[in-house]
LUMNU-380506 format. One record per atom (N, C-alpha, C, CB): residue in three letters; x, y, z. Coordinates in steps of 0.05 Angstrom, whole numbers, padded with zeros to 5 digits, always signed. Glycine has a CB too. Layout:
N
alaXYZ ...
END
This chain:
274
met+00310+00108+01883 met+00325+00092+01862 met+00326+00063+01872 met+00354+00105+01858 asn+00316+00044+01855 asn+00315+00016+01863 asn+00342+00002+01857 asn+00292+00001+01849 tyr+00343-00023+01865 tyr+00367-00039+01862 tyr+00375-00043+01833 tyr+00364-00066+01876 gln+00355-00047+01816 gln+00360-00053+01788 gln+00373-00029+01774 gln+00334-00061+01774 thr+00364-00005+01781 thr+00375+00019+01769 thr+00404+00023+01777 thr+00359+00044+01778 ile+00410+00018+01803 ile+00438+00020+01812 ile+00456+00000+01797 ile+00440+00015+01842 thr+00445-00024+01794 thr+00461-00045+01779 thr+00466-00037+01751 thr+00446-00072+01780 asn+00446-00026+01738 asn+00449-00017+01710 asn+00470+00005+01707 asn+00422-00007+01698 leu+00471+00024+01727 leu+00490+00045+01726 leu+00519+00035+01730 leu+00484+00066+01748 val+00522+00015+01748 val+00548+00004+01753 val+00558-00011+01728 val+00547-00015+01777 gln+00540-00026+01715 gln+00547-00041+01691 gln+00555-00022+01668 gln+00524-00060+01682 tyr+00539+00000+01666 tyr+00545+00020+01646 tyr+00572+00033+01650 tyr+00523+00041+01645 gly+00578+00038+01676 gly+00604+00050+01682 gly+00627+00031+01676 gly+00606+00057+01712 asn+00624+00005+01682 asn+00644-00015+01675 asn+00648-00017+01645 asn+00637-00042+01687 his+00625-00015+01630 his+00627-00016+01601 his+00643+00007+01590 his+00598-00017+01589 leu+00638+00031+01601 leu+00653+00055+01591 leu+00683+00052+01598 leu+00642+00080+01604 phe+00689+00042+01622 phe+00717+00040+01630 phe+00732+00020+01613 phe+00719+00031+01659 asn+00717-00003+01606 asn+00730-00023+01589 asn+00732-00014+01560 asn+00715-00049+01590 thr+00713+00003+01551 thr+00714+00012+01523 thr+00734+00034+01519 thr+00686+00021+01515 tyr+00737+00052+01539 tyr+00756+00075+01536 tyr+00775+00076+01560 tyr+00740+00103+01535 pro+00792+00056+01563 pro+00810+00055+01586 pro+00830+00078+01586 pro+00825+00028+01586 thr+00840+00086+01562 thr+00860+00108+01561 thr+00848+00134+01572 thr+00869+00112+01532 phe+00823+00139+01566 phe+00811+00164+01576 phe+00810+00165+01606 phe+00782+00167+01564 phe+00802+00142+01618 phe+00799+00142+01647 phe+00826+00142+01661 phe+00783+00118+01656 his+00846+00130+01649 his+00873+00131+01660 his+00884+00160+01659 his+00891+00111+01647 ala+00876+00173+01637 ala+00886+00201+01634 ala+00875+00220+01655 ala+00880+00211+01606 leu+00851+00212+01666 leu+00839+00229+01686 leu+00855+00230+01712 leu+00811+00220+01692 leu+00872+00209+01717 leu+00888+00209+01742 leu+00907+00232+01744 leu+00903+00182+01744 pro+00925+00236+01724 pro+00943+00259+01726 pro+00929+00286+01724 pro+00964+00258+01704 val+00906+00286+01709 val+00891+00311+01708 val+00880+00318+01735 val+00868+00309+01687 gly+00870+00297+01749 gly+00860+00302+01776 gly+00882+00311+01795 gly+00847+00277+01787 thr+00906+00299+01791 thr+00929+00308+01808 thr+00936+00337+01803 thr+00954+00290+01802 ile+00936+00345+01777 ile+00942+00373+01770 ile+00921+00392+01782 ile+00944+00377+01740 leu+00895+00384+01779 leu+00874+00400+01790 leu+00876+00403+01821 leu+00846+00389+01783 thr+00883+00380+01833 thr+00887+00381+01863 thr+00909+00400+01870 thr+00892+00353+01873 ala+00931+00399+01854 ala+00954+00417+01860 ala+00945+00446+01856 ala+00977+00410+01841 ile+00929+00452+01835 ile+00920+00479+01831 ile+00902+00489+01853 ile+00906+00481+01804 leu+00884+00471+01862 leu+00866+00479+01883 leu+00881+00483+01909 leu+00844+00457+01887 gly+00902+00466+01914 gly+00919+00470+01937 gly+00934+00496+01937 gly+00939+00447+01940 met+00944+00504+01912 met+00957+00529+01910 met+00938+00552+01915 met+00969+00532+01882 lys+00913+00549+01905 lys+00893+00570+01910 lys+00887+00573+01940 lys+00867+00564+01895 asn+00884+00551+01953 asn+00879+00552+01982 asn+00902+00564+01997 asn+00872+00524+01993 ser+00927+00556+01989 ser+00951+00567+02002 ser+00952+00597+01998 ser+00976+00554+01991 his+00945+00606+01973 his+00945+00635+01968 his+00924+00649+01985 his+00939+00640+01938 arg+00901+00637+01989 arg+00880+00650+02006 arg+00890+00652+02035 arg+00854+00634+02005 ile+00903+00631+02045 ile+00913+00632+02073 ile+00935+00653+02075 ile+00923+00604+02082 glu+00953+00653+02055 glu+00975+00672+02055 glu+00965+00700+02054 glu+00995+00666+02032 lys+00944+00705+02037 lys+00933+00732+02034 lys+00921+00741+02061 lys+00913+00732+02012 gln+00906+00723+02074 gln+00894+00730+02100 gln+00916+00737+02120 gln+00876+00707+02110 ala+00937+00721+02121 ala+00959+00726+02140 ala+00972+00753+02133 ala+00980+00703+02139 lys+00976+00758+02107 lys+00988+00784+02099 lys+00970+00807+02107 lys+00993+00784+02069 arg+00944+00804+02104 arg+00926+00826+02112 arg+00928+00831+02142 arg+00897+00820+02104 gln+00930+00809+02157 gln+00932+00813+02186 gln+00957+00827+02194 gln+00930+00785+02201 ile+00979+00820+02180 ile+01005+00833+02185 ile+01002+00863+02177 ile+01027+00820+02169 asp+00989+00868+02154 asp+00986+00896+02145 asp+00970+00912+02166 asp+00972+00897+02118 ile+00950+00899+02178 ile+00933+00913+02198 ile+00951+00921+02222 ile+00910+00894+02208 glu+00968+00902+02231 glu+00985+00908+02254 glu+01006+00929+02247 glu+00999+00883+02264 ile+01017+00927+02223 ile+01038+00947+02215 ile+01025+00974+02212 ile+01051+00938+02188 ser+01001+00976+02200 ser+00988+01002+02196 ser+00980+01013+02223 ser+00963+00998+02179 lys+00971+00996+02242 lys+00964+01006+02269 lys+00989+01017+02283 lys+00952+00983+02286 tyr+01011+01003+02281 tyr+01036+01013+02293 tyr+01045+01039+02281 tyr+01058+00991+02290 lys+01044+01040+02254 lys+01053+01065+02240 lys+01035+01088+02247 lys+01054+01060+02210 leu+01009+01083+02249 leu+00990+01104+02256 leu+00995+01115+02284 leu+00961+01095+02253 glu+00999+01097+02303 glu+01005+01105+02330 glu+01032+01121+02331 glu+01007+01081+02349 leu+01052+01111+02316 leu+01077+01125+02315 leu+01074+01153+02303 leu+01098+01109+02300 phe+01058+01154+02282 phe+01053+01180+02269 phe+01040+01200+02288 phe+01036+01177+02244 asp+01020+01190+02303 asp+01006+01208+02322 asp+01026+01218+02344 asp+00983+01193+02336 lys+01042+01200+02354 lys+01062+01208+02375 lys+01082+01227+02364 lys+01075+01184+02387 arg+01092+01221+02340 arg+01113+01239+02328 arg+01101+01266+02321 arg+01124+01226+02302 phe+01076+01267+02311 phe+01064+01292+02304 phe+01060+01309+02329 phe+01037+01288+02290 lys+01053+01297+02352 lys+01050+01312+02377 lys+01076+01323+02386 lys+01038+01294+02398 val+01098+01307+02385 val+01124+01316+02394 val+01134+01338+02375 val+01144+01293+02395 trp+01130+01335+02349 trp+01139+01355+02330 trp+01125+01381+02335 trp+01134+01345+02301 thr+01098+01380+02340 thr+01083+01405+02346 thr+01093+01418+02372 thr+01053+01398+02349 glu+01098+01402+02392 glu+01109+01413+02417 glu+01136+01425+02413 glu+01111+01391+02438 phe+01153+01412+02397 phe+01180+01423+02391 phe+01178+01450+02377 phe+01196+01403+02374 gln+01160+01452+02358 gln+01157+01477+02343 gln+01148+01500+02362 gln+01136+01474+02321 ser+01129+01494+02379 ser+01117+01515+02396 ser+01132+01521+02422 ser+01089+01509+02402 met+01146+01500+02433 met+01158+01503+02459 met+01189+01506+02459 met+01151+01479+02475 val+01202+01494+02439 val+01231+01496+02439 val+01239+01521+02424 val+01244+01470+02425 leu+01242+01542+02438 leu+01247+01569+02427 leu+01275+01578+02435 leu+01226+01589+02435 thr+01284+01600+02422 thr+01309+01612+02430 thr+01307+01622+02459 thr+01317+01635+02411 pro+01326+01615+02476 pro+01325+01624+02504 pro+01324+01654+02506 pro+01349+01614+02520 pro+01308+01665+02524 pro+01305+01695+02526 pro+01329+01708+02539 pro+01280+01702+02541 gly+01330+01734+02537 gly+01351+01749+02552 gly+01375+01754+02535 gly+01358+01735+02577 pro+01389+01776+02541 pro+01414+01783+02527 pro+01436+01763+02533 pro+01424+01811+02533 val+01455+01759+02515 val+01477+01740+02520 val+01503+01754+02525 val+01479+01722+02495 phe+01504+01781+02523 phe+01528+01796+02528 phe+01525+01811+02554 phe+01535+01815+02505 asn+01543+01805+02573 asn+01541+01817+02600 asn+01513+01815+02612 asn+01550+01846+02599 pro+01502+01791+02613 pro+01475+01788+02625 pro+01476+01789+02655 pro+01461+01762+02615 thr+01453+01796+02667 thr+01452+01796+02696 thr+01447+01767+02706 thr+01429+01815+02706 tyr+01449+01764+02732 tyr+01445+01737+02744 tyr+01416+01728+02740 tyr+01451+01738+02774 glu+01397+01747+02742 glu+01369+01740+02739 glu+01363+01732+02709 glu+01351+01763+02747 gln+01375+01747+02691 gln+01371+01740+02662 gln+01383+01713+02655 gln+01384+01762+02645 leu+01406+01707+02667 leu+01418+01681+02662 leu+01400+01659+02674 leu+01446+01679+02674 gly+01388+01664+02696 gly+01370+01645+02709 gly+01346+01638+02691 gly+01360+01655+02736 cys+01335+01659+02679 cys+01312+01655+02660 cys+01321+01638+02636 cys+01300+01682+02651 thr+01345+01645+02625 thr+01355+01630+02602 thr+01360+01601+02609 thr+01381+01643+02592 leu+01372+01596+02633 leu+01377+01569+02641 leu+01351+01553+02645 leu+01393+01569+02668 glu+01331+01565+02655 glu+01305+01552+02658 glu+01293+01544+02631 glu+01285+01570+02674 lys+01296+01562+02611 lys+01285+01556+02585 lys+01301+01533+02572 lys+01286+01581+02567 ile+01327+01533+02575 ile+01343+01511+02564 ile+01336+01485+02576 ile+01374+01517+02568 asn+01331+01484+02602 asn+01323+01459+02615 asn+01297+01449+02603 asn+01319+01464+02645 glu+01278+01467+02598 glu+01253+01460+02586 glu+01257+01450+02557 glu+01233+01484+02586 asn+01274+01463+02542 asn+01280+01455+02514 asn+01292+01427+02514 asn+01299+01475+02501 met+01310+01421+02532 met+01323+01395+02533 met+01303+01373+02539 met+01346+01394+02554 lys+01283+01379+02554 lys+01262+01359+02560 lys+01248+01351+02535 lys+01243+01370+02581 tyr+01240+01370+02518 tyr+01226+01364+02493 tyr+01245+01351+02473 tyr+01214+01389+02482 thr+01270+01359+02473 thr+01289+01347+02454 thr+01294+01318+02460 thr+01316+01362+02456 lys+01295+01310+02486 lys+01299+01282+02493 lys+01274+01266+02484 lys+01303+01279+02523 lys+01250+01277+02486 lys+01227+01262+02476 lys+01228+01258+02446 lys+01201+01278+02483 ala+01238+01279+02432 ala+01241+01276+02403 ala+01262+01255+02395 ala+01249+01304+02391 ile+01284+01254+02410 ile+01304+01234+02405 ile+01293+01206+02407 ile+01329+01237+02423 leu+01277+01201+02428 leu+01265+01174+02432 leu+01246+01166+02410 leu+01251+01174+02459 leu+01231+01185+02399 leu+01211+01178+02379 leu+01220+01179+02350 leu+01187+01197+02382 phe+01239+01196+02344 phe+01248+01199+02316 phe+01273+01182+02310 phe+01253+01228+02310 ser+01286+01171+02331 ser+01308+01153+02327 ser+01327+01161+02305 ser+01297+01125+02320 pro+01343+01182+02310 pro+01362+01190+02289 pro+01382+01168+02282 pro+01377+01216+02298 asp+01388+01165+02257 asp+01408+01145+02249 asp+01436+01155+02254 asp+01404+01137+02220 lys+01456+01137+02249 lys+01484+01144+02255 lys+01494+01166+02236 lys+01501+01119+02252 asn+01483+01169+02213 asn+01493+01188+02193 asn+01480+01216+02196 asn+01488+01178+02165 phe+01460+01218+02213 phe+01446+01243+02215 phe+01436+01247+02244 phe+01422+01245+02195 asn+01454+01255+02261 asn+01448+01258+02290 asn+01442+01286+02297 asn+01471+01247+02306 val+01426+01300+02282 val+01421+01329+02287 val+01408+01333+02314 val+01405+01341+02265 leu+01390+01315+02321 leu+01376+01317+02347 leu+01396+01313+02370 leu+01353+01297+02350 his+01414+01294+02367 his+01435+01290+02387 his+01453+01314+02389 his+01450+01264+02382 asp+01461+01325+02365 asp+01478+01348+02365 asp+01465+01372+02379 asp+01485+01355+02336 phe+01439+01375+02374 phe+01424+01397+02387 phe+01423+01393+02417 phe+01396+01399+02375 asn+01420+01368+02425 asn+01419+01363+02454 asn+01446+01368+02467 asn+01410+01334+02459 val+01468+01361+02453 val+01495+01366+02463 val+01500+01396+02465 val+01516+01352+02445 thr+01492+01410+02444 thr+01496+01439+02444 thr+01480+01452+02467 thr+01487+01451+02417 ser+01456+01442+02471 ser+01439+01452+02494 ser+01453+01447+02520 ser+01411+01439+02494 ala+01465+01423+02523 ala+01479+01417+02548 ala+01504+01435+02552 ala+01488+01387+02548 thr+01518+01441+02529 thr+01541+01459+02531 thr+01532+01487+02538 thr+01556+01460+02504 phe+01510+01496+02526 phe+01499+01522+02532 phe+01491+01524+02562 phe+01474+01528+02514 his+01479+01502+02571 his+01470+01500+02599 his+01495+01502+02618 his+01455+01474+02604 arg+01516+01487+02611 arg+01540+01486+02628 arg+01554+01513+02630 arg+01560+01466+02617 ile+01556+01527+02607 ile+01569+01553+02607 ile+01553+01574+02623 ile+01573+01563+02578 ile+01527+01573+02620 ile+01510+01592+02635 ile+01513+01587+02665 ile+01481+01590+02627 ser+01513+01561+02672 ser+01517+01554+02701 ser+01543+01564+02711 ser+01515+01523+02704 ile+01565+01561+02695 ile+01591+01571+02703 ile+01591+01601+02707 ile+01613+01563+02682 val+01579+01616+02688 val+01578+01645+02689 val+01562+01654+02714 val+01566+01657+02664 met+01540+01640+02719 met+01524+01646+02743 met+01540+01642+02769 met+01498+01630+02744 gly+01556+01619+02769 gly+01573+01614+02792 gly+01594+01635+02795 gly+01586+01587+02789 ile+01606+01645+02773 ile+01626+01666+02775 ile+01614+01692+02785 ile+01640+01670+02747 gln+01590+01699+02774 gln+01577+01723+02783 gln+01571+01722+02813 gln+01551+01728+02767 leu+01562+01698+02822 leu+01556+01695+02851 leu+01581+01698+02867 leu+01542+01668+02856 thr+01603+01687+02857 thr+01629+01690+02871 thr+01637+01719+02873 thr+01651+01674+02857 met+01633+01734+02851 met+01640+01763+02851 met+01624+01778+02871 met+01637+01774+02822 val+01598+01772+02872 val+01580+01786+02890 val+01589+01781+02919 val+01551+01777+02886 asn+01595+01756+02926 asn+01603+01749+02953 asn+01630+01762+02960 asn+01605+01719+02957 ala+01649+01762+02940 ala+01675+01774+02944 ala+01673+01804+02949 ala+01694+01769+02920 lys+01655+01818+02934 lys+01652+01846+02938 lys+01640+01852+02965 lys+01634+01858+02916 arg+01621+01835+02973 arg+01609+01839+02999 arg+01630+01836+03022 arg+01586+01819+03003 glu+01647+01816+03020 glu+01668+01812+03040 glu+01689+01834+03039 glu+01681+01784+03036 met+01694+01845+03015 met+01713+01868+03013 met+01702+01892+03027 met+01718+01875+02983 glu+01676+01898+03022 glu+01664+01921+03036 glu+01664+01917+03066 glu+01635+01925+03025 lys+01659+01893+03075 lys+01658+01887+03104 lys+01686+01890+03116 lys+01647+01859+03109 ala+01706+01880+03101 ala+01734+01882+03112 ala+01743+01911+03112 ala+01753+01865+03094 gln+01735+01926+03092 gln+01743+01955+03091 gln+01730+01970+03113 gln+01736+01967+03063 glu+01705+01963+03118 glu+01690+01977+03139 glu+01702+01970+03167 glu+01660+01969+03139 glu+01708+01945+03171 glu+01719+01937+03197 glu+01748+01946+03201 glu+01718+01906+03200 gln+01762+01951+03179 gln+01790+01960+03181 gln+01792+01987+03194 gln+01802+01961+03153 thr+01772+02003+03191 thr+01773+02030+03203 thr+01771+02030+03233 thr+01750+02047+03192 ser+01763+02008+03244 ser+01760+02006+03274 ser+01787+01998+03287 ser+01739+01986+03281 tyr+01807+01993+03271 tyr+01833+01985+03282 tyr+01854+02007+03275 tyr+01843+01958+03270 glu+01874+02008+03293 glu+01896+02027+03288 glu+01913+02017+03265 glu+01913+02031+03313 glu+01922+02036+03249 glu+01939+02028+03227 glu+01964+02015+03237 glu+01946+02053+03210 gly+01971+01992+03226 gly+01994+01976+03234 gly+01988+01955+03254 gly+02015+01995+03245 ser+01964+01955+03266 ser+01956+01934+03285 ser+01950+01908+03270 ser+01932+01943+03302 ile+01949+01886+03287 ile+01944+01860+03275 ile+01916+01859+03262 ile+01945+01838+03297 gly+01896+01871+03275 gly+01869+01872+03264 gly+01869+01887+03238 gly+01850+01884+03283 tyr+01883+01909+03237 tyr+01884+01926+03212 tyr+01897+01910+03189 tyr+01900+01952+03218 ile+01919+01897+03195 ile+01934+01882+03175 ile+01917+01858+03165 ile+01961+01872+03186 ser+01903+01845+03184 ser+01886+01822+03177 ser+01863+01830+03158 ser+01874+01810+03202 lys+01850+01852+03164 lys+01828+01861+03146 lys+01838+01871+03119 lys+01812+01883+03160 lys+01862+01883+03120 lys+01874+01892+03095 lys+01881+01868+03077 lys+01900+01909+03100 tyr+01890+01846+03090 tyr+01897+01822+03075 tyr+01872+01809+03062 tyr+01911+01801+03093 ile+01851+01809+03078 ile+01826+01798+03068 ile+01816+01814+03044 ile+01804+01798+03090 phe+01818+01841+03046 phe+01810+01859+03025 phe+01826+01853+02999 phe+01813+01888+03033 glu+01852+01850+03002 glu+01869+01846+02979 glu+01864+01819+02966 glu+01899+01848+02987 gln+01859+01798+02982 gln+01853+01771+02971 gln+01827+01771+02956 gln+01853+01750+02994 lys+01807+01784+02967 lys+01781+01785+02953 lys+01783+01802+02927 lys+01759+01796+02971 glu+01800+01822+02928 glu+01804+01838+02904 glu+01816+01821+02881 glu+01823+01862+02910 lys+01835+01803+02889 lys+01847+01785+02869 lys+01826+01765+02859 lys+01870+01770+02882 val+01808+01756+02876 val+01787+01737+02868 val+01769+01751+02847 val+01770+01729+02892 ile+01762+01776+02852 ile+01745+01790+02833 ile+01760+01795+02807 ile+01737+01817+02845 gln+01785+01801+02808 gln+01801+01805+02783 gln+01802+01779+02767 gln+01829+01815+02790 gln+01806+01757+02780 gln+01807+01731+02766 gln+01779+01724+02755 gln+01817+01708+02785 ala+01759+01731+02770 ala+01731+01726+02761 ala+01725+01741+02736 ala+01711+01732+02783 tyr+01734+01766+02735 tyr+01730+01782+02711 tyr+01743+01770+02686 tyr+01741+01811+02715 glu+01767+01758+02690 glu+01780+01745+02668 glu+01765+01720+02659 glu+01809+01738+02676 asn+01756+01705+02678 asn+01742+01680+02671 asn+01715+01686+02658 asn+01737+01663+02697 ile+01701+01706+02668 ile+01675+01712+02657 ile+01677+01724+02629 ile+01660+01731+02676 tyr+01699+01737+02624 tyr+01703+01747+02597 tyr+01705+01725+02576 tyr+01728+01765+02595 glu+01720+01704+02583 glu+01723+01681+02565 glu+01696+01667+02560 glu+01743+01660+02577 his+01680+01664+02581 his+01655+01650+02578 his+01634+01668+02564 his+01644+01641+02605 asn+01637+01694+02568 asn+01618+01712+02553 asn+01622+01710+02523 asn+01622+01741+02563 gln+01647+01704+02514 gln+01652+01701+02486 gln+01637+01676+02475 gln+01682+01697+02480 ala+01636+01655+02492 ala+01621+01631+02484 ala+01591+01637+02484 ala+01627+01608+02504 leu+01582+01654+02503 leu+01553+01660+02504 leu+01545+01676+02479 leu+01547+01677+02529 ile+01564+01690+02466 ile+01558+01704+02442 ile+01557+01685+02418 ile+01578+01727+02437 arg+01575+01664+02418 arg+01578+01646+02396 arg+01557+01624+02396 arg+01606+01634+02396 ile+01551+01612+02418 ile+01535+01588+02419 ile+01506+01593+02411 ile+01535+01577+02447 pro+01492+01615+02418 pro+01464+01618+02410 pro+01460+01616+02380 pro+01454+01644+02419 ser+01479+01626+02364 ser+01476+01625+02335 ser+01476+01595+02326 ser+01499+01640+02321 glu+01494+01580+02336 glu+01495+01551+02329 glu+01470+01537+02340 glu+01521+01538+02341 tyr+01462+01545+02363 tyr+01438+01534+02376 tyr+01413+01537+02359 tyr+01433+01547+02404 asn+01410+01561+02348 asn+01386+01567+02331 asn+01387+01552+02305 asn+01384+01597+02326 lys+01411+01550+02293 lys+01414+01535+02268 lys+01407+01505+02271 lys+01442+01538+02257 leu+01417+01494+02293 leu+01411+01466+02298 leu+01381+01462+02305 leu+01428+01456+02321 arg+01369+01481+02319 arg+01341+01479+02325 arg+01325+01477+02299 arg+01332+01502+02342 leu+01331+01494+02280 leu+01316+01494+02254 leu+01321+01468+02239 leu+01325+01518+02237 lys+01345+01458+02240 lys+01351+01432+02227 lys+01335+01410+02239 lys+01381+01426+02228 cys+01333+01410+02266 cys+01317+01389+02280 cys+01288+01390+02271 cys+01319+01393+02310 glu+01278+01414+02269 glu+01250+01417+02262 glu+01245+01406+02233 glu+01241+01447+02263 leu+01263+01413+02215 leu+01260+01404+02187 leu+01264+01373+02185 leu+01280+01418+02169 tyr+01283+01363+02201 tyr+01288+01334+02201 tyr+01264+01319+02211 tyr+01313+01328+02219 met+01252+01327+02232 met+01228+01313+02243 met+01205+01316+02223 met+01220+01325+02270 glu+01202+01339+02210 glu+01181+01343+02191 glu+01184+01324+02167 glu+01180+01372+02181 ser+01209+01318+02159 ser+01214+01300+02137 ser+01206+01271+02143 ser+01243+01301+02129 leu+01206+01264+02169 leu+01199+01237+02177 leu+01169+01233+02183 leu+01215+01229+02201 leu+01154+01255+02181 leu+01125+01253+02186 leu+01111+01244+02161 leu+01114+01280+02196 ser+01100+01220+02161 ser+01085+01210+02138 ser+01064+01191+02149 ser+01104+01196+02118 ala+01039+01195+02139 ala+01017+01178+02147 ala+01020+01151+02135 ala+00989+01191+02139 pro+01013+01129+02149 pro+01016+01102+02138 pro+00997+01097+02114 pro+01011+01082+02159 lys+01007+01080+02096 lys+00990+01073+02073 lys+00967+01056+02083 lys+01006+01058+02052 gln+00945+01056+02068 gln+00921+01041+02076 gln+00926+01011+02072 gln+00897+01051+02059 ala+00917+00996+02092 ala+00918+00967+02090 ala+00896+00957+02071 ala+00916+00954+02117 phe+00895+00931+02067 phe+00875+00918+02050 phe+00877+00928+02021 phe+00847+00923+02061 glu+00900+00932+02011 glu+00903+00939+01983 glu+00898+00913+01967 glu+00931+00951+01976 glu+00881+00915+01947 glu+00873+00892+01932 glu+00897+00882+01915 glu+00850+00899+01914 asp+00898+00855+01913 asp+00919+00842+01897 asp+00910+00843+01868 asp+00924+00813+01906 glu+00924+00859+01852 glu+00916+00863+01824 glu+00920+00838+01808 glu+00932+00886+01812 lys+00939+00821+01815 lys+00944+00797+01799 lys+00924+00775+01804 lys+00972+00787+01806 gly+00910+00775+01827 gly+00892+00753+01834 gly+00907+00728+01842 gly+00875+00747+01810 trp+00892+00707+01849 trp+00904+00683+01859 trp+00920+00668+01838 trp+00884+00665+01871 ile+00911+00670+01813 ile+00926+00655+01791 ile+00953+00668+01787 ile+00909+00656+01765 gly+00953+00695+01784 gly+00979+00708+01780 gly+00998+00705+01804 gly+00974+00738+01775 thr+00987+00707+01828 thr+01003+00703+01852 thr+01014+00675+01854 thr+00987+00710+01877 ser+00997+00655+01846 ser+01006+00627+01847 ser+01028+00622+01827 ser+00982+00608+01841 leu+01025+00634+01803 leu+01046+00631+01783 leu+01072+00644+01793 leu+01037+00643+01756 asp+01070+00668+01805 asp+01093+00681+01816 asp+01106+00663+01838 asp+01086+00708+01828 tyr+01090+00650+01854 tyr+01100+00632+01875 tyr+01116+00609+01862 tyr+01078+00621+01892 val+01105+00598+01840 val+01118+00575+01828 val+01143+00583+01813 val+01099+00561+01808 thr+01143+00608+01802 thr+01166+00616+01785 thr+01186+00634+01799 thr+01155+00630+01761 lys+01177+00650+01818 lys+01196+00670+01829 lys+01196+00671+01860 lys+01189+00697+01819 thr+01173+00675+01872 thr+01172+00683+01900 thr+01174+00659+01920 thr+01147+00697+01906 gly+01167+00635+01911 gly+01167+00612+01929 gly+01195+00603+01935 gly+01152+00589+01917 pro+01198+00588+01957 pro+01225+00577+01964 pro+01234+00558+01943 pro+01224+00563+01992 ile+01260+00555+01940 ile+01271+00539+01918 ile+01263+00510+01920 ile+01302+00541+01918 his+01264+00498+01944 his+01257+00470+01947 his+01227+00465+01941 his+01264+00459+01975 gly+01210+00484+01949 gly+01181+00482+01943 gly+01176+00483+01914 gly+01166+00504+01958 arg+01188+00502+01900 arg+01185+00504+01871 arg+01195+00479+01857 arg+01199+00529+01860 phe+01217+00468+01866 phe+01228+00444+01854 phe+01208+00420+01856 phe+01255+00436+01867 val+01196+00417+01879 val+01177+00395+01883 val+01153+00398+01865 val+01168+00393+01913 ile+01142+00423+01863 ile+01119+00428+01847 ile+01125+00422+01817 ile+01109+00457+01850 trp+01147+00432+01807 trp+01154+00428+01779 trp+01159+00398+01774 trp+01179+00444+01771 leu+01172+00384+01793 leu+01177+00356+01790 leu+01150+00340+01788 leu+01194+00345+01812 ala+01131+00347+01805 ala+01105+00333+01805 ala+01090+00339+01779 ala+01088+00342+01829 leu+01091+00364+01770 leu+01077+00371+01745 leu+01090+00356+01721 leu+01078+00401+01740 ala+01117+00355+01721 ala+01131+00341+01699 ala+01124+00312+01699 ala+01161+00345+01702 ala+01122+00299+01722 ala+01115+00271+01724 ala+01086+00266+01713 ala+01117+00260+01752 cys+01068+00284+01721 cys+01040+00281+01712 cys+01038+00285+01681 cys+01022+00302+01725 val+01052+00304+01671 val+01052+00308+01642 val+01064+00285+01627 val+01067+00334+01634 leu+01086+00274+01638 leu+01099+00251+01625 leu+01080+00227+01625 leu+01125+00244+01639 phe+01067+00222+01648 phe+01048+00200+01650 phe+01025+00203+01631 phe+01038+00197+01679 leu+01015+00227+01629 leu+00993+00233+01610 leu+01001+00228+01581 leu+00983+00262+01614 gly+01026+00237+01575 gly+01035+00232+01548 gly+01038+00203+01541 gly+01061+00246+01544 met+01048+00187+01560 met+01051+00159+01555 met+01024+00145+01551 met+01066+00145+01579 leu+01003+00154+01565 leu+00977+00142+01562 leu+00966+00149+01535 leu+00958+00151+01584 ile+00970+00174+01526 ile+00959+00182+01500 ile+00973+00168+01477 ile+00962+00213+01496 cys+00998+00163+01480 cys+01013+00150+01459 cys+01010+00120+01459 cys+01043+00156+01462 ser+01000+00108+01481 ser+00997+00079+01482 ser+00973+00069+01467 ser+00996+00069+01511 
END
């Protein structure tokens, strides 16, 4: 393109500007409006990318949480079972097996509490853990009482056996008789104590099993796979931009946008009317 051609184009442009000045002045607010629209579109694109990144992180977190919760829930179903053994007049060995099972159950319950985070209005997992601890404490007490009774009976038998080696009325005879009578009182008191705790051993397992079932149902209700990220925006950038200007954007931002648009429209109207 030579110099003469460029000069002719410039002169032609000046001629158009001088002939239709209103038209070219009207392009200024139109350009401002178009710039504002393009800026809104770019802002929407950046916001959408940021939202997708947030959705990715949230979905990743929810998926990991779901996997951990599902594993704990499965373990709870299969491992947290009713403690074995009879609960009425159980032997020391049977109580030991029951105590071992409760210890194992409490371990899985604590894992469930950490992952399922019961709220203040529904602490069924905490209640189950407290009931397990109470069950554990009572069994430990009963085992201690049984052990005391066994030792007392052993000492009674020893005192009775040694008593025969002394003459009746001697100091040794009286001493062994006193030991025998004291251990007899210990056993009598132990029978009274163990009776009270045996009543609790009959009552608590029923409550224990009910709470266990509630825990299982509660955890199952919180198991939900995360929704898929990258859900398409049905409104598109125009609809989202309009929502931003009319509803979702901050108040000061919407005020500035509407003020700029109003000024552009007013300026355009004045040019058309002039």
